[in-house]
KETI-545943 format. One record per residue (C-alpha): x, y, z; residue number from 0; residue in three letters. Coordinates in nm, 4 decimals, padded with zeros to 6 digits. Last residue first. Layout:
<pts>
((X, Y, Z), NUM, 'ALA')
...
</pts>
This chain:
<pts>
((06.5427, -03.2835, 04.7040), 374, 'ASN')
((06.4673, -03.3539, 05.0541), 373, 'ILE')
((06.7723, -03.2844, 05.2767), 372, 'ALA')
((06.5493, -03.2120, 05.5896), 371, 'LEU')
((06.6560, -02.8599, 05.6051), 370, 'LEU')
((06.6418, -02.8293, 05.2284), 369, 'GLN')
((06.2855, -02.9367, 05.2266), 368, 'LYS')
((06.1839, -02.6600, 05.4618), 367, 'TYR')
((06.3759, -02.4071, 05.2639), 366, 'ILE')
((06.2150, -02.5412, 04.9394), 365, 'ASP')
((05.8766, -02.4602, 05.1009), 364, 'CYS')
((05.9839, -02.1114, 05.1778), 363, 'THR')
((06.0864, -02.0570, 04.8112), 362, 'GLU')
((05.7521, -02.2011, 04.6847), 361, 'LYS')
((05.5855, -01.9557, 04.9391), 360, 'SER')
((05.7740, -01.6523, 04.8139), 359, 'ALA')
((05.6949, -01.7508, 04.4499), 358, 'LYS')
((05.3358, -01.7963, 04.5165), 357, 'LYS')
((05.3395, -01.4697, 04.7059), 356, 'TRP')
((05.4673, -01.2644, 04.4016), 355, 'GLU')
((05.7055, -00.9858, 04.4017), 354, 'PHE')
((05.8724, -00.9862, 04.0521), 353, 'LYS')
((05.5668, -00.8741, 03.8760), 352, 'ASP')
((05.5417, -00.5744, 04.1008), 351, 'ILE')
((05.8274, -00.3777, 03.9173), 350, 'LEU')
((05.6500, -00.3621, 03.5790), 349, 'LYS')
((05.3386, -00.1886, 03.7329), 348, 'PHE')
((05.5624, 00.0532, 03.9314), 347, 'GLY')
((05.7371, 00.1525, 03.6233), 346, 'ARG')
((05.4129, 00.2357, 03.4777), 345, 'ASN')
((05.2982, 00.4524, 03.7603), 344, 'LYS')
((05.6371, 00.6163, 03.7594), 343, 'TYR')
((05.5955, 00.7328, 03.4045), 342, 'GLU')
((05.2429, 00.8433, 03.4710), 341, 'GLU')
((05.3635, 01.0615, 03.7608), 340, 'ARG')
((05.6380, 01.1967, 03.5451), 339, 'MET')
((05.3907, 01.2973, 03.2662), 338, 'LYS')
((05.1686, 01.4637, 03.5269), 337, 'GLU')
((05.4498, 01.6894, 03.6435), 336, 'ASN')
((05.3434, 01.9513, 03.9219), 335, 'GLY')
((05.2564, 01.6855, 04.1789), 334, 'LEU')
((05.5713, 01.5088, 04.1140), 333, 'LEU')
((05.8238, 01.7902, 04.1583), 332, 'LEU')
((05.6235, 01.9359, 04.4314), 331, 'GLN')
((05.6470, 01.5950, 04.6361), 330, 'MET')
((06.0181, 01.5762, 04.5542), 329, 'LYS')
((06.0879, 01.9497, 04.6782), 328, 'ASN')
((05.8760, 01.8838, 05.0065), 327, 'LYS')
((06.0665, 01.5530, 05.0892), 326, 'ILE')
((06.4025, 01.7170, 05.0148), 325, 'ASP')
((06.3068, 02.0285, 05.2283), 324, 'ASP')
((06.1812, 01.8300, 05.5210), 323, 'VAL')
((06.4577, 01.5747, 05.5654), 322, 'ASN')
((06.4618, 01.2032, 05.5206), 321, 'THR')
((06.6377, 01.2053, 05.1930), 320, 'GLU')
((06.4033, 01.1338, 04.8949), 319, 'ALA')
((06.3696, 00.8415, 04.6339), 318, 'LEU')
((06.1397, 00.8838, 04.3382), 317, 'ILE')
((05.9949, 00.5237, 04.2619), 316, 'ALA')
((06.0244, 00.2505, 04.0058), 315, 'ALA')
((06.4030, 00.2714, 03.9763), 314, 'ASN')
((06.4548, 00.0242, 04.2678), 313, 'GLY')
((06.1486, 00.0195, 04.4923), 312, 'ALA')
((06.2635, -00.2844, 04.6871), 311, 'ILE')
((06.6338, -00.1964, 04.7423), 310, 'GLU')
((06.5694, 00.1742, 04.7918), 309, 'LYS')
((06.3214, 00.0779, 05.0530), 308, 'MET')
((06.5210, -00.1847, 05.2271), 307, 'SER')
((06.7451, 00.0435, 05.4393), 306, 'SER')
((06.6989, 00.4241, 05.3439), 305, 'LYS')
((06.6642, 00.6437, 05.0264), 304, 'ASN')
((06.2999, 00.7322, 05.1263), 303, 'SER')
((05.9840, 00.6917, 04.9334), 302, 'THR')
((05.7827, 00.8756, 04.6694), 301, 'LEU')
((05.5436, 00.6407, 04.4796), 300, 'VAL')
((05.3377, 00.6770, 04.1751), 299, 'PRO')
((04.9915, 00.5142, 04.2286), 298, 'VAL')
((04.8621, 00.2402, 03.9933), 297, 'GLY')
((04.7055, -00.0109, 04.2275), 296, 'LEU')
((04.9844, -00.2562, 04.2305), 295, 'ALA')
((05.2142, 00.0594, 04.2804), 294, 'MET')
((05.0316, 00.1401, 04.6067), 293, 'SER')
((05.0617, -00.2093, 04.7315), 292, 'GLU')
((05.4318, -00.2325, 04.6474), 291, 'LEU')
((05.5155, 00.0798, 04.8563), 290, 'ILE')
((05.2830, -00.0388, 05.1305), 289, 'PRO')
((05.5058, -00.3489, 05.1750), 288, 'LEU')
((05.8030, -00.1694, 05.2976), 287, 'GLY')
((06.0599, -00.4494, 05.3332), 286, 'PHE')
((06.2615, -00.4705, 05.6596), 285, 'GLY')
((06.1854, -00.0979, 05.7001), 284, 'GLU')
((06.3795, 00.2067, 05.8526), 283, 'TYR')
((06.3525, 00.5913, 05.8338), 282, 'GLU')
((06.0354, 00.5962, 05.6725), 281, 'SER')
((05.9481, 00.8232, 05.3773), 280, 'VAL')
((05.6261, 00.6543, 05.2415), 279, 'TYR')
((05.4416, 00.9016, 05.0080), 278, 'VAL')
((05.1898, 00.7713, 04.7705), 277, 'PHE')
((05.0882, 01.0216, 04.4975), 276, 'LEU')
((04.7769, 01.1557, 04.2967), 275, 'LEU')
((04.5673, 00.9090, 04.5053), 274, 'ALA')
((04.2695, 00.7702, 04.3382), 273, 'ASP')
((04.3202, 00.4036, 04.3833), 272, 'LYS')
((04.4806, 00.3966, 04.7124), 271, 'TYR')
((04.1586, 00.5088, 04.9184), 270, 'MET')
((03.9282, 00.2692, 04.7503), 269, 'ASN')
((04.1853, -00.0077, 04.8067), 268, 'ALA')
((04.2042, 00.0716, 05.1714), 267, 'LEU')
((03.8176, 00.0905, 05.2068), 266, 'GLN')
((03.8097, -00.2672, 05.0515), 265, 'ASN')
((04.1031, -00.4041, 05.2621), 264, 'ASP')
((03.9762, -00.2801, 05.5849), 263, 'ASN')
((04.0662, 00.0680, 05.7208), 262, 'LEU')
((04.2618, 00.1334, 06.0423), 261, 'TYR')
((04.2464, 00.4898, 06.1521), 260, 'GLY')
((04.1820, 00.7819, 05.9288), 259, 'TYR')
((04.3689, 01.1394, 05.9448), 258, 'ILE')
((04.2826, 01.4066, 05.6974), 257, 'ILE')
((04.5168, 01.6943, 05.6664), 256, 'VAL')
((04.3940, 02.0036, 05.4609), 255, 'ASP')
((04.1000, 02.1284, 05.6610), 254, 'SER')
((04.3021, 02.1181, 05.9869), 253, 'GLN')
((04.6085, 02.2527, 05.8444), 252, 'LEU')
((04.6438, 02.5678, 06.0474), 251, 'GLY')
((05.0307, 02.5160, 06.0794), 250, 'GLU')
((05.0087, 02.4989, 06.4591), 249, 'SER')
((04.7088, 02.2677, 06.4559), 248, 'ASP')
((04.8580, 02.0217, 06.1904), 247, 'VAL')
((05.1835, 02.0206, 06.3677), 246, 'ILE')
((05.0234, 01.9491, 06.7057), 245, 'ALA')
((04.8340, 01.6689, 06.5354), 244, 'GLN')
((05.1472, 01.5124, 06.4109), 243, 'VAL')
((05.3297, 01.5373, 06.7503), 242, 'ASP')
((05.0270, 01.3693, 06.9147), 241, 'LYS')
((05.0287, 01.0960, 06.6483), 240, 'TYR')
((05.3913, 01.0178, 06.6516), 239, 'ALA')
((05.3886, 00.7318, 06.9078), 238, 'ASN')
((05.1286, 00.5285, 06.7201), 237, 'GLY')
((04.7723, 00.6062, 06.5973), 236, 'LYS')
((04.6880, 00.3185, 06.3725), 235, 'ARG')
((04.6926, 00.4002, 05.9835), 234, 'GLY')
((04.5823, 00.6145, 05.7120), 233, 'VAL')
((04.7075, 00.9645, 05.6530), 232, 'LEU')
((04.5456, 01.1742, 05.3680), 231, 'VAL')
((04.7211, 01.4922, 05.2582), 230, 'LEU')
((04.5029, 01.7237, 05.0585), 229, 'SER')
((04.5667, 01.8785, 04.7107), 228, 'VAL')
((04.3910, 02.1989, 04.5676), 227, 'ASP')
((04.4281, 02.4366, 04.8583), 226, 'SER')
((04.7593, 02.2826, 04.9517), 225, 'LYS')
((04.9058, 02.3380, 04.5976), 224, 'VAL')
((04.7777, 02.7039, 04.5892), 223, 'ASN')
((04.9303, 02.7614, 04.9295), 222, 'ASN')
((05.2898, 02.6596, 04.8144), 221, 'PRO')
((05.4117, 02.3475, 04.9814), 220, 'LEU')
((05.5734, 02.3959, 05.3148), 219, 'LYS')
((05.3008, 02.2502, 05.5076), 218, 'ALA')
((05.3323, 01.9355, 05.3154), 217, 'TYR')
((05.6950, 01.9080, 05.4235), 216, 'ALA')
((05.6037, 01.9369, 05.7778), 215, 'LYS')
((05.3388, 01.6710, 05.7453), 214, 'VAL')
((05.5753, 01.4361, 05.5831), 213, 'LEU')
((05.8578, 01.5128, 05.8502), 212, 'LEU')
((05.5996, 01.4392, 06.1199), 211, 'GLU')
((05.5229, 01.1012, 05.9487), 210, 'VAL')
((05.8808, 01.0114, 05.9601), 209, 'ASN')
((05.8030, 00.6340, 05.9798), 208, 'LYS')
((06.0235, 00.5900, 06.2709), 207, 'VAL')
((05.8112, 00.8276, 06.4758), 206, 'LYS')
((05.4820, 00.6549, 06.4515), 205, 'GLU')
((05.1581, 00.6918, 06.2614), 204, 'ILE')
((05.1272, 00.3281, 06.1606), 203, 'VAL')
((05.1173, 00.2921, 05.7880), 202, 'GLY')
((04.9451, 00.4257, 05.4758), 201, 'VAL')
((05.0347, 00.7819, 05.3316), 200, 'TYR')
((04.8416, 00.9466, 05.0657), 199, 'LEU')
((04.8605, 01.2728, 04.8659), 198, 'ILE')
((04.5219, 01.4010, 04.7736), 197, 'TYR')
((04.2911, 01.5287, 04.4983), 196, 'LYS')
((03.9022, 01.5171, 04.5273), 195, 'ASN')
((03.8877, 01.4657, 04.9010), 194, 'PRO')
((03.7746, 01.1240, 05.0310), 193, 'LYS')
((03.4736, 00.9858, 05.2230), 192, 'SER')
((03.4742, 00.6734, 05.4278), 191, 'ILE')
((03.2094, 00.4134, 05.5466), 190, 'GLY')
((03.1940, 00.1810, 05.2361), 189, 'ILE')
((02.8973, 00.3719, 05.0720), 188, 'ASP')
((03.0993, 00.7081, 05.1110), 187, 'SER')
((03.4000, 00.5760, 04.9080), 186, 'GLY')
((03.3717, 00.8259, 04.6270), 185, 'ASP')
((03.2281, 00.5577, 04.3846), 184, 'GLY')
((03.3792, 00.2700, 04.2111), 183, 'SER')
((03.3295, 00.0185, 04.4698), 182, 'ASP')
((03.4565, -00.3417, 04.5258), 181, 'ARG')
((03.8255, -00.2772, 04.5697), 180, 'GLU')
((04.0806, -00.5382, 04.5349), 179, 'ARG')
((04.4021, -00.5275, 04.7473), 178, 'ILE')
((04.6882, -00.6751, 04.5245), 177, 'VAL')
((04.8788, -00.8500, 04.7979), 176, 'SER')
((05.2411, -00.8169, 04.6780), 175, 'VAL')
((05.4852, -01.0908, 04.7523), 174, 'GLY')
((05.7431, -01.0837, 05.0160), 173, 'ASN')
((06.1094, -01.1451, 04.9169), 172, 'TYR')
((06.2733, -01.4525, 05.0494), 171, 'VAL')
((06.6297, -01.3999, 05.1583), 170, 'VAL')
((06.7953, -01.6981, 05.3195), 169, 'LYS')
((07.0240, -01.6772, 05.6222), 168, 'ILE')
((07.2346, -01.9443, 05.7648), 167, 'LYS')
((07.4964, -01.9103, 05.4832), 166, 'GLU')
((07.5835, -01.5485, 05.5885), 165, 'ASN')
((07.7016, -01.6649, 05.9308), 164, 'GLU')
((07.5759, -01.5193, 06.2458), 163, 'ILE')
((07.6822, -01.2154, 06.4503), 162, 'SER')
((07.3441, -01.1077, 06.5635), 161, 'HIS')
((07.3535, -00.7344, 06.4985), 160, 'TYR')
((07.5666, -00.7299, 06.2016), 159, 'LYS')
((07.4598, -01.0580, 06.0333), 158, 'ILE')
((07.0961, -00.9695, 06.1037), 157, 'ILE')
((07.1528, -00.6084, 05.9564), 156, 'ASP')
((07.2949, -00.7356, 05.6365), 155, 'SER')
((07.0073, -00.9900, 05.6108), 154, 'LYS')
((06.7591, -00.6865, 05.6570), 153, 'SER')
((06.9011, -00.5047, 05.3807), 152, 'SER')
((06.9177, -00.8093, 05.1509), 151, 'ASN')
((06.5359, -00.8177, 05.1884), 150, 'SER')
((06.2629, -01.0437, 05.3485), 149, 'VAL')
((06.4389, -01.2631, 05.6025), 148, 'THR')
((06.4412, -01.6437, 05.6483), 147, 'ILE')
((06.6671, -01.7805, 05.9138), 146, 'ILE')
((06.7769, -02.1393, 05.9506), 145, 'LEU')
((06.8436, -02.4025, 06.2261), 144, 'ASP')
((06.6973, -02.1566, 06.4820), 143, 'SER')
((06.9364, -02.1214, 06.7779), 142, 'TYR')
((07.1279, -01.8212, 06.7224), 141, 'LYS')
((06.8957, -01.6022, 06.5202), 140, 'ALA')
((06.5965, -01.7062, 06.7334), 139, 'GLN')
((06.7875, -01.6439, 07.0589), 138, 'ILE')
((06.9018, -01.2928, 06.9327), 137, 'HIS')
((06.5466, -01.2275, 06.8085), 136, 'SER')
((06.4115, -01.3140, 07.1507), 135, 'ILE')
((06.6532, -01.0876, 07.3613), 134, 'LEU')
((06.6386, -00.7975, 07.1230), 133, 'ARG')
((06.2587, -00.8086, 07.1053), 132, 'ARG')
((06.2317, -00.8380, 07.4804), 131, 'TYR')
((06.4731, -00.5414, 07.5494), 130, 'PHE')
((06.2949, -00.3151, 07.2833), 129, 'SER')
((05.9481, -00.3977, 07.4271), 128, 'GLN')
((06.0732, -00.3117, 07.7800), 127, 'ILE')
((06.2334, 00.0245, 07.6612), 126, 'ALA')
((05.9139, 00.1095, 07.4680), 125, 'SER')
((05.9339, 00.0503, 07.0936), 124, 'PHE')
((05.9884, 00.2495, 06.7836), 123, 'ARG')
((06.2554, 00.4461, 06.9399), 122, 'ILE')
((06.4792, 00.1501, 06.9191), 121, 'PRO')
((06.5568, 00.2452, 06.5484), 120, 'VAL')
((06.8518, 00.0241, 06.4409), 119, 'VAL')
((06.8642, -00.2218, 06.7199), 118, 'PHE')
((06.4830, -00.3013, 06.7907), 117, 'GLU')
((06.4237, -00.2374, 06.4167), 116, 'ALA')
((06.6357, -00.5444, 06.3187), 115, 'CYS')
((06.4082, -00.6737, 06.0315), 114, 'ASP')
((06.1708, -00.9259, 05.9190), 113, 'HIS')
((06.3287, -01.2207, 06.1150), 112, 'ILE')
((06.1514, -01.5443, 05.9839), 111, 'THR')
((06.2536, -01.8352, 06.2032), 110, 'SER')
((06.2956, -02.1918, 06.0890), 109, 'VAL')
((06.3262, -02.4724, 06.3406), 108, 'ILE')
((06.4079, -02.8417, 06.2758), 107, 'ARG')
((06.2026, -03.1013, 06.4738), 106, 'THR')
((06.3811, -03.3860, 06.6290), 105, 'ASN')
((06.2922, -03.3238, 06.9874), 104, 'ASN')
((06.2303, -02.9371, 07.0083), 103, 'ARG')
((06.2224, -02.8834, 07.3750), 102, 'PHE')
((06.1764, -02.5375, 07.5340), 101, 'LEU')
((05.9885, -02.3928, 07.2256), 100, 'PRO')
((06.1536, -02.0960, 07.0634), 99, 'LEU')
((06.0215, -01.7514, 07.1660), 98, 'PRO')
((05.8527, -01.4992, 06.9202), 97, 'ASN')
((05.9614, -01.2393, 06.6856), 96, 'THR')
((05.7516, -01.3488, 06.3708), 95, 'ASP')
((05.7177, -01.6254, 06.1268), 94, 'PRO')
((05.8136, -01.9146, 06.3609), 93, 'ILE')
((05.8258, -02.2240, 06.1357), 92, 'HIS')
((05.8464, -02.5664, 06.2830), 91, 'TYR')
((05.9716, -02.8484, 06.0481), 90, 'VAL')
((05.9447, -03.2135, 06.1178), 89, 'GLU')
((05.6224, -03.2269, 06.3144), 88, 'ILE')
((05.5407, -03.5533, 06.4566), 87, 'LYS')
((05.1725, -03.4424, 06.5497), 86, 'ASN')
((05.2260, -03.5120, 06.9207), 85, 'LYS')
((05.5950, -03.4016, 06.9454), 84, 'ARG')
((05.5243, -03.0717, 06.7816), 83, 'LEU')
((05.2190, -03.0229, 06.9919), 82, 'PHE')
((05.4031, -03.1176, 07.3187), 81, 'TRP')
((05.6924, -02.8767, 07.2314), 80, 'PRO')
((05.4410, -02.5948, 07.1529), 79, 'VAL')
((05.2894, -02.5922, 07.5124), 78, 'PHE')
((05.5806, -02.4752, 07.7140), 77, 'ILE')
((05.7746, -02.2038, 07.5221), 76, 'ILE')
((05.5135, -02.0993, 07.2675), 75, 'PHE')
((05.2220, -02.0877, 07.5477), 74, 'PHE')
((05.4542, -01.9093, 07.7819), 73, 'ILE')
((05.5337, -01.6576, 07.5142), 72, 'ALA')
((05.1588, -01.6232, 07.4296), 71, 'ARG')
((05.0630, -01.5642, 07.7911), 70, 'PHE')
((05.3426, -01.2826, 07.8284), 69, 'VAL')
((05.2508, -01.1095, 07.4879), 68, 'LYS')
((04.8825, -01.0878, 07.5819), 67, 'SER')
((04.6253, -01.2996, 07.3933), 66, 'ARG')
((04.5045, -01.4724, 07.6915), 65, 'ASN')
((04.4240, -01.8365, 07.5689), 64, 'ILE')
((04.1501, -01.9973, 07.3576), 63, 'ASP')
((04.3558, -02.1950, 07.1077), 62, 'TYR')
((04.2729, -02.2511, 06.7462), 61, 'TYR')
((04.4350, -02.5279, 06.5659), 60, 'PHE')
((04.4215, -02.5080, 06.1668), 59, 'VAL')
((04.4808, -02.8123, 05.9544), 58, 'LYS')
((04.5228, -02.7149, 05.5885), 57, 'ILE')
((04.3262, -02.6774, 05.2680), 56, 'ARG')
((03.9518, -02.6354, 05.3812), 55, 'LYS')
((04.0671, -02.4393, 05.6857), 54, 'GLU')
((04.2426, -02.1693, 05.5108), 53, 'LEU')
((03.9306, -01.9469, 05.4565), 52, 'PRO')
((03.8971, -01.9484, 05.8433), 51, 'GLY')
((04.2470, -01.7816, 05.9081), 50, 'TYR')
((04.1301, -01.4395, 05.9569), 49, 'VAL')
((03.7776, -01.4918, 06.0964), 48, 'GLN')
((03.8980, -01.7547, 06.3247), 47, 'LYS')
((04.1750, -01.5256, 06.4653), 46, 'GLN')
((04.0176, -01.4578, 06.8255), 45, 'TRP')
((04.0547, -01.8357, 06.8971), 44, 'SER')
((04.4473, -01.7813, 06.8566), 43, 'GLY')
((04.6359, -01.9734, 06.5702), 42, 'ALA')
((04.8613, -02.2713, 06.5133), 41, 'ILE')
((04.8646, -02.3800, 06.1583), 40, 'LEU')
((04.9501, -02.7382, 06.0388), 39, 'TYR')
((05.0726, -02.8375, 05.6867), 38, 'LEU')
((05.1288, -03.1715, 05.5513), 37, 'ASP')
((05.3476, -03.0500, 05.2643), 36, 'LEU')
((05.4270, -03.1181, 04.8952), 35, 'GLU')
((05.0703, -03.1085, 04.7674), 34, 'GLY')
((05.0177, -02.7924, 04.9658), 33, 'HIS')
((05.2377, -02.5850, 04.7322), 32, 'PRO')
((05.2102, -02.2711, 04.9743), 31, 'MET')
((05.0068, -01.9878, 04.8408), 30, 'ASN')
((04.7658, -01.9589, 05.1306), 29, 'ASN')
((05.0175, -02.0433, 05.3958), 28, 'VAL')
((05.2726, -01.7633, 05.2878), 27, 'ILE')
((04.9738, -01.5317, 05.2168), 26, 'GLU')
((04.8271, -01.5789, 05.5724), 25, 'TYR')
((05.1545, -01.5488, 05.7522), 24, 'ILE')
((05.2724, -01.2498, 05.5837), 23, 'TYR')
((04.9380, -01.0666, 05.6310), 22, 'ARG')
((04.9126, -01.1721, 05.9872), 21, 'VAL')
((05.2869, -01.0341, 06.0463), 20, 'PRO')
((05.1652, -00.6860, 05.9461), 19, 'GLY')
((04.8050, -00.6661, 05.8399), 18, 'ARG')
((04.5160, -00.9038, 05.8061), 17, 'VAL')
((04.3181, -00.8103, 06.1235), 16, 'GLN')
((04.2811, -01.0544, 06.4376), 15, 'GLU')
((04.5526, -00.9091, 06.6408), 14, 'ASN')
((04.7710, -01.0633, 06.9142), 13, 'GLU')
((04.9514, -01.2926, 06.6977), 12, 'THR')
((04.9283, -01.6901, 06.6636), 11, 'MET')
((05.0248, -01.8015, 06.2905), 10, 'GLY')
((05.2805, -02.0512, 06.4268), 9, 'ASN')
((05.3647, -02.2569, 06.1221), 8, 'ILE')
((05.3860, -02.6363, 06.1691), 7, 'CYS')
((05.5276, -02.8536, 05.8793), 6, 'VAL')
((05.5065, -03.2248, 05.8104), 5, 'ARG')
((05.6904, -03.3004, 05.4987), 4, 'VAL')
((05.4783, -03.5023, 05.2719), 3, 'LYS')
((05.5961, -03.8644, 05.2103), 2, 'GLY')
((05.9214, -03.9696, 05.0441), 1, 'MET')
((05.9065, -04.2117, 04.7517), 0, 'MET')
</pts>
């Protein structure tokens, strides 16, 4: 009988919040069929609060290094080979855009490439970031033994931009992290307050997300609608924040558009649950997790007819072109039709059943075993 597969997952990112790649890493590890694996997780010392709950089930190794991209890259290239050799790791999983180890010995390497944003929408990054991501993702695509990605849309992009064979890429859909809220009030007792009625956006306020178009579309709604329904933007201030603020000021929307920064899970769930409508009209996404998070909490969704979003949302969301008039018209349609909102709410509940982290983790585990020809 074969022993457990010795797997190391690189969980070290610059942030200590459960968002973006950390959400993916945490859920994949937490839901992994641990009886089949001897699982190791590499993390930064600043991430102890994030990964602490996993310590009872797996081996977590924290390293106190400078968390900058340069120092982490050196750590991944130089230190990780020693770690893999010392712990006799059979499969090393790189779940984000990060350098490969300089030496791998007999370890097989799996990389998750979530999207090709640095090629499709380079405006999302600075020139240096874009160059770095193009270089590293290309090395990952070429020299990893197998690539995992999170949608068929992303798979097509990886084949196009990295010129690798179809068989080397496996699609494993993300799961839905159903964010539970522990408050039934207006949010004031958890540090936030909410308008009575509102449209919600959750994500970085950056250009690729088309937040400016959303605000412009909201500005074109009839005055009686805007006086009754606010627009709430939740997310870190990215490269579109100044433009969004300028639109708010020029359109006189200071009392209608409310902008929050990062919210914790409890605050975010509280914000999701009472939204009339969730709008996410991004230009490009590898998966679009906020779409499913909102559906899981019973919010009807309007999203864009682009990249992975139409694939993930299917018929459970209203799709819009990424122009102001179409976004405005679709918002007005949904806001004015309670029966339609209820219909899409119910479609969303049905859709999320196919996106489970346990399923994603099991498929990922099968990929590890496939690499080692373990049946």
